[in-house]
MARBA-3410 file (N, C-alpha, C, O; in Angstrom, 1 decimal):
112
0.7,-1.2,-0.1,0.1,-0.1,0.1,0.8,1.3,-0.1,0.3,2.3,-0.6 ~ 2.1,1.0,0.4,2.9,2.3,0.3,2.9,3.1,-0.8,2.8,4.3,-0.8 ~ 3.1,2.2,-2.0,3.2,2.8,-3.4,1.8,3.7,-3.8,1.7,4.4,-4.8 ~ 0.8,3.4,-3.0,-0.5,4.2,-3.1,-0.3,5.6,-2.6,-1.1,6.5,-2.9 ~ 0.7,5.9,-1.8,0.7,7.1,-1.2,1.0,8.4,-2.2,0.7,9.6,-2.0
1.6,8.1,-3.2,2.1,9.2,-4.3,1.1,9.3,-5.3,1.4,10.0,-6.3 ~ -0.2,8.7,-5.2,-1.3,8.7,-6.1,-2.4,9.4,-5.5,-2.6,9.5,-4.3 ~ -3.1,10.0,-6.3,-4.3,10.6,-5.9,-5.4,9.6,-6.2,-5.6,9.4,-7.3 ~ -6.2,9.0,-5.2,-6.9,8.1,-5.2,-8.5,8.6,-5.1,-8.9,9.3,-4.1 ~ -9.4,8.2,-6.0,-10.7,8.6,-5.8,-11.6,7.4,-5.2,-12.5,7.7,-4.4
-11.3,6.2,-5.5,-12.0,5.0,-4.6,-10.9,3.9,-4.5,-9.9,3.7,-5.3 ~ -11.2,3.1,-3.4,-10.3,2.0,-3.5,-11.0,0.9,-2.7,-12.0,1.3,-2.0 ~ -10.6,-0.5,-2.8,-11.0,-1.5,-1.8,-9.7,-2.3,-1.5,-8.8,-2.5,-2.3 ~ -9.7,-2.8,-0.4,-8.6,-3.5,0.1,-8.8,-4.5,0.8,-9.7,-4.4,1.6 ~ -8.1,-5.6,0.8,-8.1,-6.6,1.6,-6.8,-7.0,2.2,-5.9,-6.3,1.7
-6.5,-8.0,3.1,-5.1,-8.0,3.8,-4.1,-8.3,2.8,-2.9,-8.0,3.1 ~ -4.3,-8.9,1.5,-3.4,-9.2,0.6,-3.5,-8.5,-0.9,-2.6,-8.6,-1.7 ~ -4.8,-7.9,-1.0,-5.1,-7.3,-2.3,-5.6,-5.9,-2.3,-6.3,-5.5,-1.3 ~ -5.4,-5.0,-3.1,-5.8,-3.7,-3.2,-6.3,-3.4,-4.6,-5.6,-4.0,-5.5 ~ -7.2,-2.7,-5.0,-7.8,-2.1,-6.3,-8.1,-0.7,-5.9,-8.6,-0.5,-4.8
-7.8,0.3,-6.8,-7.9,1.7,-6.6,-8.3,2.3,-7.9,-8.2,1.6,-9.0 ~ -8.8,3.5,-8.0,-9.0,4.4,-9.2,-8.6,5.7,-8.8,-9.0,6.3,-7.8 ~ -7.6,6.0,-9.6,-7.0,7.5,-9.3,-7.9,8.5,-9.9,-8.8,8.2,-10.7 ~ -7.9,9.7,-9.5,-8.4,10.9,-9.8,-8.3,11.1,-11.4,-9.2,11.8,-12.0 ~ -7.3,10.5,-11.9,-7.2,10.6,-13.8,-8.1,9.5,-14.1,-8.3,9.3,-15.3
-8.6,8.7,-13.4,-9.5,7.6,-13.9,-8.9,6.1,-14.3,-9.6,5.2,-14.8 ~ -7.5,6.1,-13.8,-6.8,5.0,-14.0,-7.0,3.9,-12.9,-7.0,4.2,-11.8 ~ -7.3,2.6,-13.4,-7.6,1.6,-12.5,-6.2,0.8,-12.1,-5.5,0.4,-13.1 ~ -5.9,0.6,-11.0,-4.6,0.0,-10.6,-4.9,-1.0,-9.4,-5.7,-0.7,-8.6 ~ -4.2,-2.0,-9.5,-4.5,-3.1,-8.4,-3.0,-3.7,-8.0,-2.0,-3.7,-8.8
-3.0,-4.0,-7.0,-1.7,-4.8,-6.5,-2.1,-6.2,-5.6,-3.1,-6.3,-4.9 ~ -1.2,-7.2,-5.7,-1.3,-8.3,-4.9,0.1,-8.6,-4.3,1.0,-7.8,-4.6 ~ 0.4,-9.4,-3.5,1.6,-9.7,-2.9,2.9,-9.7,-3.8,3.9,-9.2,-3.5 ~ 2.6,-10.3,-4.9,3.7,-10.4,-5.9,3.6,-9.3,-7.0,4.6,-9.1,-7.8 ~ 2.7,-8.7,-7.1,2.5,-7.4,-8.2,2.1,-6.2,-7.5,1.0,-5.9,-7.2
3.2,-5.5,-7.3,3.0,-4.1,-6.7,2.4,-3.2,-7.7,3.3,-2.9,-8.6 ~ 1.4,-2.7,-7.9,0.8,-1.6,-8.6,0.9,-1.9,-10.1,1.8,-1.4,-10.7 ~ -0.2,-2.6,-10.7,-0.3,-3.0,-12.0,-1.6,-2.3,-12.4,-2.6,-2.1,-11.7 ~ -1.5,-2.1,-13.8,-2.6,-1.4,-14.3,-3.6,-2.4,-14.9,-3.1,-3.5,-15.4 ~ -5.0,-2.1,-14.8,-6.1,-3.0,-15.1,-5.9,-3.4,-16.6,-5.3,-2.6,-17.4
-6.3,-4.5,-17.0,-6.1,-4.8,-18.4,-6.6,-4.1,-19.5,-7.8,-4.3,-19.7 ~ -6.0,-3.4,-20.4,-6.7,-2.3,-21.3,-7.7,-3.0,-22.0,-8.6,-2.3,-22.4 ~ -7.7,-4.4,-22.4,-8.5,-4.9,-23.3,-10.1,-4.9,-22.5,-11.2,-5.3,-23.1 ~ -10.1,-4.5,-21.3,-11.4,-4.5,-20.7,-12.2,-3.2,-20.9,-13.3,-3.0,-20.5 ~ -11.4,-2.2,-21.7,-11.9,-0.9,-22.0,-12.9,-0.4,-21.0,-14.0,-0.1,-21.3
-12.4,-0.1,-19.8,-13.1,0.1,-18.6,-13.9,1.5,-18.9,-15.1,1.5,-18.8 ~ -13.1,2.5,-19.3,-13.8,3.8,-19.4,-13.8,4.4,-18.1,-12.8,4.2,-17.3 ~ -14.9,5.2,-17.7,-14.9,5.8,-16.5,-15.4,4.6,-15.2,-16.4,4.0,-15.4 ~ -14.8,4.6,-14.3,-15.1,3.7,-13.2,-15.8,4.3,-12.1,-15.4,5.4,-11.7 ~ -16.8,3.7,-11.5,-17.6,4.5,-10.5,-17.4,3.5,-9.2,-17.9,3.9,-8.2
-16.8,2.3,-9.2,-16.9,1.7,-8.1,-15.8,0.5,-8.5,-15.5,0.1,-9.6 ~ -15.2,-0.1,-7.3,-14.1,-1.3,-7.4,-14.5,-2.1,-6.3,-15.1,-1.7,-5.4 ~ -13.9,-3.4,-6.4,-14.0,-4.5,-5.5,-12.9,-5.7,-5.8,-12.5,-6.0,-6.9 ~ -12.6,-6.1,-4.7,-11.7,-7.3,-4.8,-11.4,-8.3,-3.7,-11.7,-8.1,-2.5 ~ -11.0,-9.5,-4.2,-10.9,-10.7,-3.1,-10.0,-11.6,-3.7,-10.2,-12.0,-4.9
-9.0,-12.0,-2.8,-7.9,-12.9,-3.4,-7.4,-12.5,-4.5,-6.8,-11.5,-4.5 ~ -7.6,-13.2,-5.7,-7.0,-13.0,-7.1,-8.1,-12.6,-8.0,-7.9,-12.8,-9.2 ~ -9.3,-12.0,-7.6,-10.5,-11.6,-8.5,-10.4,-10.1,-8.3,-10.1,-9.7,-7.1 ~ -10.6,-9.2,-9.2,-10.6,-7.8,-9.3,-11.8,-7.4,-10.1,-12.0,-7.9,-11.2 ~ -12.5,-6.5,-9.6,-13.7,-5.9,-10.3,-13.8,-4.5,-10.3,-13.4,-3.9,-9.3
-14.4,-3.9,-11.4,-14.7,-2.5,-11.5,-16.0,-2.3,-12.2,-16.3,-2.8,-13.3 ~ -16.7,-1.4,-11.5,-18.1,-1.2,-12.3,-17.7,0.2,-13.2,-17.1,1.2,-12.8 ~ -18.2,0.0,-14.4,-18.1,1.2,-15.4,-19.3,2.1,-15.2,-20.4,1.8,-14.6 ~ -19.2,3.3,-15.9,-20.3,4.2,-15.7,-21.7,3.7,-16.3,-22.7,4.3,-15.9 ~ -21.6,2.7,-17.1,-22.9,2.3,-17.6,-23.5,1.3,-16.5,-24.6,1.0,-16.7
-22.9,1.0,-15.6,-23.4,0.1,-14.5,-22.7,-1.4,-14.8,-22.4,-2.0,-13.7 ~ -22.4,-1.8,-15.8,-21.6,-3.1,-16.0,-20.5,-3.3,-15.2,-19.7,-2.3,-15.0 ~ -20.3,-4.4,-14.7,-19.1,-4.8,-13.9,-18.1,-5.4,-14.8,-18.4,-6.1,-15.7 ~ -16.9,-5.2,-14.7,-15.7,-5.9,-15.5,-14.9,-6.4,-14.5,-14.4,-5.8,-13.6 ~ -14.6,-8.0,-14.7,-13.7,-8.7,-13.6,-12.7,-9.3,-14.4,-12.9,-9.6,-15.6
-11.4,-9.4,-13.8,-10.4,-10.2,-14.0,-9.6,-10.9,-13.0,-9.9,-10.6,-11.9 ~ -8.9,-11.7,-13.3,-8.2,-12.8,-12.4,-8.3,-13.9,-12.3,-8.4,-14.5,-13.4 ~ -8.4,-14.7,-11.2,-8.4,-16.2,-11.1,-9.8,-16.3,-11.2,-10.7,-15.8,-10.5 ~ -10.1,-17.3,-12.4,-11.5,-17.5,-12.8,-11.7,-19.1,-12.4,-12.5,-19.8,-13.0 ~ -11.0,-19.6,-11.4,-11.0,-21.1,-10.9,-12.4,-21.5,-10.6,-12.8,-22.5,-11.1
-13.2,-20.7,-9.9,-14.4,-21.1,-9.6,-15.6,-20.3,-10.1,-16.7,-20.2,-9.6 ~ -15.3,-19.8,-11.3,-16.1,-19.2,-12.3,-16.7,-17.7,-11.6,-17.9,-17.3,-11.9 ~ -16.0,-17.2,-10.8,-16.2,-15.9,-10.1,-16.3,-14.9,-11.2,-17.3,-14.2,-11.4 ~ -15.1,-14.7,-11.9,-14.9,-13.9,-12.9,-16.1,-13.6,-14.0,-16.7,-12.6,-14.3 ~ -16.4,-15.0,-14.5,-17.5,-15.0,-15.4,-18.7,-14.5,-14.9,-19.5,-13.7,-15.5
-19.0,-15.0,-13.3,-20.2,-14.6,-12.8,-20.3,-13.1,-12.8,-21.3,-12.5,-13.1 ~ -19.3,-12.4,-12.4,-19.2,-11.0,-12.3,-19.4,-10.4,-13.7,-20.3,-9.5,-13.8 ~ -18.8,-10.8,-14.7,-19.0,-10.1,-15.9,-20.4,-10.4,-16.4,-20.7,-9.8,-17.4 ~ -21.2,-11.2,-15.9,-22.5,-11.6,-16.4,-23.5,-10.8,-15.6,-24.7,-10.9,-15.9 ~ -23.2,-10.1,-14.7,-24.3,-9.1,-13.7,-24.7,-8.1,-14.6,-24.1,-7.6,-15.6
-26.1,-7.9,-14.0,-26.9,-6.9,-14.8,-26.2,-5.7,-14.3,-25.7,-5.6,-13.2 ~ -26.3,-4.5,-15.3,-26.0,-3.3,-15.1,-27.0,-2.7,-13.8,-26.7,-1.5,-13.4 ~ -28.0,-3.4,-13.4,-28.6,-2.8,-12.1,-27.9,-3.3,-10.9,-28.4,-3.2,-9.8 ~ -26.8,-3.9,-11.1,-26.0,-4.2,-9.9,-25.3,-3.0,-9.3,-24.5,-2.3,-10.0 ~ -25.6,-2.7,-8.1,-25.2,-1.4,-7.5,-24.1,-1.7,-6.6,-23.4,-0.7,-6.2
-23.9,-2.7,-6.1,-23.0,-3.1,-5.1,-22.3,-4.6,-5.3,-22.9,-5.6,-5.7 ~ -21.1,-4.6,-5.1,-20.5,-5.9,-5.1,-19.5,-6.2,-4.0,-18.5,-5.4,-3.8 ~ -19.7,-7.4,-3.2,-18.6,-7.4,-2.2,-18.5,-9.0,-2.0,-19.3,-9.7,-2.5 ~ -17.6,-9.3,-1.5,-17.0,-10.9,-1.2,-16.8,-11.1,0.2,-16.3,-10.3,1.0 ~ -17.2,-12.6,0.4,-17.0,-13.1,1.8,-16.5,-14.5,1.6,-16.7,-15.0,0.5
-15.9,-15.1,2.6,-15.3,-16.4,2.2,-16.0,-17.3,1.3,-17.0,-17.8,1.7 ~ -15.5,-17.6,0.1,-16.2,-18.5,-0.9,-17.5,-18.1,-1.7,-18.1,-18.8,-2.4 ~ -17.7,-16.8,-1.4,-19.0,-16.1,-2.0,-18.7,-14.7,-2.7,-17.8,-14.0,-2.3 ~ -19.5,-14.4,-3.7,-19.6,-13.2,-4.0,-21.0,-12.7,-3.9,-21.9,-13.4,-4.3 ~ -21.2,-11.4,-3.3,-22.6,-11.0,-2.9,-22.7,-9.8,-3.6,-21.7,-9.0,-3.7
-24.1,-9.7,-4.2,-24.2,-8.4,-4.8,-25.6,-7.9,-4.7,-26.6,-8.7,-4.4 ~ -25.9,-6.5,-5.0,-27.3,-6.0,-4.5,-27.6,-5.3,-6.0,-26.7,-4.6,-6.6 ~ -28.8,-5.7,-6.4,-29.5,-5.1,-7.7,-30.4,-4.2,-7.4,-31.2,-4.5,-6.5 ~ -30.7,-3.2,-8.1,-31.9,-2.2,-8.0,-33.0,-3.0,-8.7,-32.9,-3.8,-9.7 ~ -34.2,-2.8,-8.1,-35.5,-3.5,-8.6,-36.6,-2.4,-8.4,-36.7,-1.7,-7.4
-37.5,-2.3,-9.6,-38.4,-1.5,-9.6,-39.4,-2.0,-8.5,-39.6,-3.2,-8.4 ~ -40.0,-1.1,-7.8,-40.9,-1.4,-6.8,-42.3,-1.9,-7.6,-42.5,-1.5,-8.7 ~ -43.1,-2.9,-7.0,-44.2,-3.3,-7.4,-45.2,-2.1,-8.0,-45.2,-1.1,-7.3 ~ -45.8,-2.2,-9.1,-46.7,-1.3,-9.5,-45.8,0.0,-10.1,-46.5,1.0,-10.5 ~ -44.7,0.0,-10.2,-43.9,1.2,-10.6,-44.1,1.3,-12.1,-44.1,0.4,-12.9
-44.3,2.7,-12.5,-44.4,3.1,-14.0,-42.8,3.0,-14.5,-41.8,3.4,-13.9 ~ -43.0,2.5,-15.6,-41.8,2.1,-16.2,-41.6,3.0,-17.8,-40.6,2.9,-18.5
END
């Protein structure tokens, strides 16, 4: 985390062994025990990021359009699961062996 001190961070999430952050310039960076500060894969084309989450070897960023983009260890299908979440998914968190998310829903009888 010491390497983050020189950066201007707008959002971040950290676990004992992993960190993901968005700089005020919009760059998404992450770190692990063996990778201090790495840029998110360009192939994700993240654009403006409004939220981030991480756990173990899985990293995720929520784009302005609401879609989540994940990368890292897909051993248990977590990356695929996060990449398939609805743009209405407003929050993502991790607990041991689980990903938990919250989706907006329209109240019953709402006008659409």
